[in-house]
C-alpha positions as CSV (number, residue, x, y, z in Angstrom):
1,M,-0.5,0.2,0.0
2,K,3.3,2.6,0.9
3,T,4.3,1.7,-2.4
4,S,0.9,2.4,-4.3
5,K,1.2,6.0,-2.8
6,F,4.6,6.7,-2.7
7,A,3.5,6.0,-6.8
8,I,1.0,8.0,-6.9
9,L,2.7,10.9,-5.6
10,V,6.1,10.5,-8.0
11,I,3.4,10.2,-11.1
12,L,1.9,13.4,-9.7
13,I,5.1,15.2,-8.9
14,F,6.4,14.0,-11.8
15,L,3.0,15.6,-14.0
16,S,3.2,18.6,-12.2
17,F,6.7,19.5,-13.5
18,L,5.2,19.4,-16.8
19,A,1.6,20.4,-17.1
20,G,3.5,24.4,-17.2
21,S,0.2,25.7,-18.6
22,L,-1.4,27.0,-15.0
23,K,1.5,29.6,-13.3
24,T,1.0,30.9,-9.8
25,E,-0.2,34.7,-9.2
26,A,3.6,35.6,-7.4
27,G,2.7,36.3,-3.4
28,S,-0.3,36.1,-1.4
29,A,-2.0,36.7,1.5
30,M,-5.2,36.2,3.6
31,L,-6.2,39.6,5.8
32,K,-9.7,38.2,7.8
33,W,-11.8,40.5,10.4
34,N,-14.0,40.7,13.3
35,S,-17.4,41.2,12.1
36,N,-19.1,44.6,11.8
37,T,-22.1,44.4,14.1
38,E,-24.4,47.1,12.8
39,D,-27.6,46.5,11.6
40,D,-27.4,48.8,8.5
41,L,-23.7,47.3,7.5
42,D,-22.9,46.0,3.3
43,G,-19.9,45.7,3.1
44,Y,-15.3,46.3,4.0
45,K,-12.9,48.5,1.4
46,I,-9.6,47.7,2.1
47,Y,-6.8,50.0,1.8
48,Y,-3.0,48.5,1.1
49,G,0.3,49.0,-0.3
50,T,3.5,49.3,0.0
51,S,4.0,51.5,2.8
52,S,3.1,52.8,6.1
53,H,0.3,54.9,6.2
54,A,-0.3,54.7,9.5
55,G,-2.3,58.1,11.4
56,T,-3.5,58.5,7.5
57,C,-5.6,56.7,6.6
58,P,-7.7,56.4,4.0
59,S,-4.9,58.8,2.6
60,G,-1.9,57.6,1.1
61,Y,-2.5,53.6,0.2
62,D,-1.9,52.5,-3.5
63,N,-4.9,50.5,-3.7
64,S,-8.1,49.2,-2.2
65,V,-10.5,46.4,-2.8
66,V,-14.4,46.8,-1.6
67,V,-16.0,43.4,-0.7
68,T,-19.5,43.5,-0.8
69,D,-20.6,40.5,0.8
70,N,-20.7,42.2,4.5
71,A,-21.6,38.5,5.6
72,N,-17.7,37.9,4.8
73,T,-14.9,38.5,7.3
74,G,-12.1,37.9,5.1
75,Y,-10.1,37.9,1.7
76,W,-7.5,37.1,0.1
77,F,-4.3,39.4,-1.3
78,D,-3.2,37.8,-5.4
79,N,-0.3,38.8,-7.0
80,L,1.8,40.0,-5.0
81,T,5.0,40.7,-4.5
82,P,7.0,37.8,-2.5
83,G,9.7,39.4,0.1
84,Q,7.8,42.4,-0.2
85,N,5.3,44.3,3.0
86,Y,2.2,45.3,2.3
87,Y,0.3,47.2,5.0
88,F,-3.0,46.8,5.2
89,Q,-6.0,48.4,6.5
90,L,-10.2,48.3,6.7
91,T,-13.1,50.2,6.4
92,A,-16.9,49.4,6.6
93,I,-18.9,51.2,4.5
94,D,-23.0,50.9,5.2
95,D,-26.2,50.9,2.8
96,S,-26.0,54.6,2.4
97,G,-22.3,53.9,1.0
98,N,-21.0,55.9,3.7
99,E,-17.6,54.9,4.5
100,S,-16.8,54.4,8.6
101,G,-13.7,55.2,9.5
102,C,-10.3,53.3,9.2
103,S,-10.5,50.1,12.0
104,V,-8.6,51.3,15.3
105,S,-7.8,47.7,16.7
106,P,-5.4,46.3,15.7
107,G,-4.9,49.5,13.0
108,E,-2.8,48.9,10.7
109,V,-1.7,45.5,10.0
110,S,1.8,44.9,8.2
111,K,2.9,41.6,6.3
112,L,5.7,40.1,4.8
113,I,4.6,38.5,1.9
114,T,5.5,34.9,0.5
115,Y,5.1,33.0,-1.9
116,R,1.7,31.3,-3.2
117,G,3.7,27.9,-3.3
118,D,4.9,27.9,0.0
119,I,2.1,26.1,1.9
120,N,3.6,25.4,5.4
121,T,1.9,26.6,8.0
122,N,4.7,29.1,9.0
123,P,6.1,29.9,6.2
124,D,9.6,29.3,5.6
125,H,9.4,32.0,2.1
126,S,11.0,28.7,0.6
127,V,9.1,27.0,-1.9
128,N,10.5,23.2,-1.6
129,M,10.1,19.3,-0.7
130,N,8.1,20.1,2.7
131,D,5.4,22.2,0.4
132,F,5.4,19.2,-1.4
133,T,4.3,17.1,0.2
134,L,2.1,19.4,2.6
135,L,-0.5,19.3,-0.6
136,A,0.2,15.3,-1.4
137,S,-1.3,15.0,2.1
138,D,-4.1,16.7,1.6
139,Y,-4.6,15.8,-2.1
140,G,-8.5,15.4,-3.2
141,K,-10.0,17.3,0.0
142,S,-12.1,19.9,-0.7
143,S,-12.0,23.3,0.9
144,F,-14.4,26.1,2.3
145,C,-14.5,28.0,-0.3
146,G,-15.5,30.9,-0.6
147,T,-14.5,31.6,3.2
148,A,-11.8,33.0,4.7
149,T,-10.7,28.9,6.4
150,T,-10.1,27.8,2.7
151,N,-7.3,24.7,3.2
152,K,-3.8,27.1,2.3
153,A,-3.0,23.8,-0.1
154,D,-5.8,25.0,-2.3
155,I,-2.7,26.8,-4.1
156,N,-5.7,28.4,-7.0
157,R,-9.0,28.1,-4.6
158,D,-10.5,26.4,-6.9
159,C,-12.2,24.1,-3.9
160,V,-10.5,21.2,-4.4
161,V,-7.1,19.8,-4.0
162,N,-5.7,18.4,-6.6
163,I,-3.1,18.3,-9.7
164,N,-3.9,21.9,-10.3
165,D,-2.3,22.5,-7.6
166,F,0.9,20.3,-8.0
167,T,1.1,22.3,-11.0
168,L,0.8,25.6,-9.7
169,L,3.6,24.6,-6.2
170,A,5.1,23.4,-9.2
171,D,5.8,26.7,-10.7
172,N,6.9,28.2,-7.5
173,Y,9.3,24.9,-7.2
174,G,13.0,25.8,-5.9
175,Q,11.7,29.9,-5.4
176,S,13.1,31.9,-2.0
177,F,14.2,34.9,-0.1
């Protein structure tokens, strides 16, 4: 039984190196927050960039994204630069379109971005055989799509850990900072 599981793993890894059609989106980050409890909540706005703007929010940030699902308390950011610190700040939007002041608890948060293929619980900023092993152990598992608890091994976030995730991980293999 162990031999057949190992053979399947080797075949999957080999196929993932061959299938180069899917590319990772560089680095990613998951931002999570506690839900706003006001009755007229319509969604959230997240400001982010590579420079800190603590105390000046929302001005100064390079980018923002609106999360229109008021029940959602998490958001995935893709296309971020691995090895770069990003800073995030959150506001709430009510059903009249009014925007709250920026969150103060915890306020601006920062995160050092790693590769999407670096799926270790505590990222080591390197995509290596540990990541393949973790992905293989979750192979075939479904993810909790649309929630903040998406399985990190579901790299492309299609709700299942499959060959596409091996392909994306293989694309990052050997990268580190």
